[in-house]
N, C-alpha and C positions, 0 to 999 in steps of 0.2 A: 504493501501499501503506499501511496505518496506521503510525502511528509504533511503537505496542507490538508490532505484528506484524512489523516490520522487527528492532525490537531483539530480541525473542525468538528470531526465526529466526535472526540473526545470531549470538546466543548460542550456540544449540544446533548450528549448522553448525560454528562454531569449536570448541566441547566436544569435537563427533562428530571432527573433523579430528585433534584432541590425541589421543584415545584410539586414533583409527585409526593413526596414526603411530608412537605411543610403546609401545602395547599389543598391538593385534591384527595390525599389520605384523611383528611380532618373534616371533610364536608357533611359526613354522615349521612350519605346518601342510601336507600335501600338497594339492596344487592350487591352488586360489584363496586368499583370504584374506576373512575376514568383512568385509562392507561396511556399516560403521556409517553412513556419508555417504549411502549409497543409502537406507537404512532410513528415514533423517532426514528426507530429500527426500520419500520416500512418505507418511510419516506427515504432514507439512507439507502437503502437496498433497492429501491426502485432507479435510483442513480447510480450506483456503484454495481450492481449486478450480484450474483448469487453468492461467490466467494467471499468478497467484502461483507455482504450482507449477514452471513453466517459469523465470521469473526466479530462484526460489531453486535450480533444479537447475543453472542456468549459474554462478550464482555460487559454489554449493558445489563443482561440478565444477571451475571454474577454481582454487580455493585448492587443490583435490586435485592439479591438475596442476602448480602451482607449487611445491607444498611438498616438501621433500627426503625420502625418497629417490626421486623421481619418475622414472622410467626411459622414458616415451613421450613423444610430442609433446605441446607445450604446446597446450590447446584441445581435445584429443581427448575427454577425460572430461567437459569442460564440454557438449560437444554431446550427449553421450549422456544425461547427466542432465538436461538442458533438455528432451530429448525425452521421457524417461521421466516426469519432473515433470509435463509437459502432459497425457499420455497418463493418469497415473493421476490428475489433476485431473479429468478427463472421467468416470473410473469412479465419482466420489464420488456416493453417492446423492442424489434431489433432495430428501430430507427431513432430510438430514443424518445418518443413524442407519441402522447396519446390524443386520440383525436377528441374526444370530450371528457368530459368529469365524469363520467359512468365509468371508466376505467379505474381511476384511482379509488373512486366510491367503493366499487365492488371487491378491490383488493384490500380496502381497509375493512370491509365487511367480513370476507373470508378469513383475514388474518385476526380478526377479534374473535370470531368464532372457533377457529381452529386453535388459537393459544388457550382458550378456556377448556376445550375438549383434551388437548394435551396435558395442560394443567392438572385437570383433574384424572387423565388417565396415569400418570405418572406419579402423582399424590398415591393413588391407588396400588401401585407397584411397590411403593417404598414404606408403605403403611401410614403415610402422612393425609390425614383428613381432616384439615384445620376448618375447611370450607363447608363441611357438611350440613350445618346448622342453615345455610342459606338455600340449599337445594340446587341442583343442576338445571332446571329449568328457567327458574330465576336469575340464576346466575348468568347464565348464558345470554338470557333476553336483556336485562341491564347492562352487561358488557357490551354487546352488540350496539343497543342504544346509545349509551354514553360516549363511546368511541366515534361513531359516526355523528355525533354531535359536536365534538371536539374536533374532528379531523379537518374540516375546511378552514379552520383557523390556525391550524398547525402544519399540516403534512406539504401544501403547497408553497409555503414560504421555506421551509426546510429542504424542500427539494430544490427551490431557486438559487439557496445559498451555496447547496452542495454542487449545482451547474456552473456557478461562478467559481467555486473552487476548483473544479476541474479544468475550467478555461485560463486559470491563473498563468501567466507567462513564466513565472517563477517555479512552475512545476519541476521536480527532479526528472521526471521521465517525461521524454517527448511523446506525443501522441504520432502514433503511424498511421491513424485514419480519423474520422469524424471522432470528436470528442464523447466520450461514453454518455456525459451528462448533458449533451447540448440539447436544448429546448424539451427536455423530458417532463419538464411541469407547465408546458405552455398549454397543453389540453385541459387541465385544471382552471389554472389562473384565468384563461381567455374563455373557455367553455362553461366553467364553473361560477365563478365569481364575476364574470364581465370586465375584466382589467384586461389593458392591453400593453403590452411591453415592446421595447427595443425597435426593431424594423416594422413592426405592423404598424406604429406610429407614423413612420416615415413613410411607409405605402400610402397610409390614409391621406396624409398631406400631398403626396405625390398625384394620386388620383383626383383629389380636391382642385389642385393645379391645371390639371389636364381638362377638368371638366370647365373651368373657368375661360381658359384658352380657346375651347371648343366654343362656348357661347359667344365670345366675343368674335371668333371668325364668322360664325353665323350672322351676327348683329351687324357686321361690316359688309357681308355679302348682302343681306335686306337692302340696306342702305345704297349699295352700289347699283342695284336693280331699280330703285325709286327714282335714282339719279339720271338712268339710262332711259327710263320711261318719260321724265320730265323733258329730255334733249328730243 
């Protein structure tokens, strides 16, 4: 992994962990807790691919396992996020770009549901059933709901930051083809939130200028025809 990729990923994971522990974990919501760590891993995996996603997922999960007030076996969430990061990385489009907001939203939905199923499954294997009092159905529903509500405010911006880091000219390794993170967040940012970035603004201005030029030509043509008729 590149140095800028490691630095950005570590920073985002630590920030997500602090917010998870100090804010989201204390909301006293029914059922599950909004999982900002999961959303961070999903966003980075959609930019960096399966291998980096697995490594990031394992590191982020291990931090969550060790951070208080963790009430489950150490390594349990690390395994879950490692698998989720790898699978999400495989779902990354070949051209690095989603056509609409449905792609990332469906990815978040599948990751949220899959993480709960894996978490419960691993807990059953190791005899750790701390979440049994909630119930699998309620836990699954609330986890997916909270993550889907939080995703539009986190995932596209994390993807945009990761894409910028990938295009950093100070990167250690030179790109041999199109940047892996190029425009990977465009589908969500433009299709899901209505925002426009970069070249899209320039294209809109160019089309506006062309339209004005065409109208000016037509107006001049009409005036010329009127002058000919008068003669």
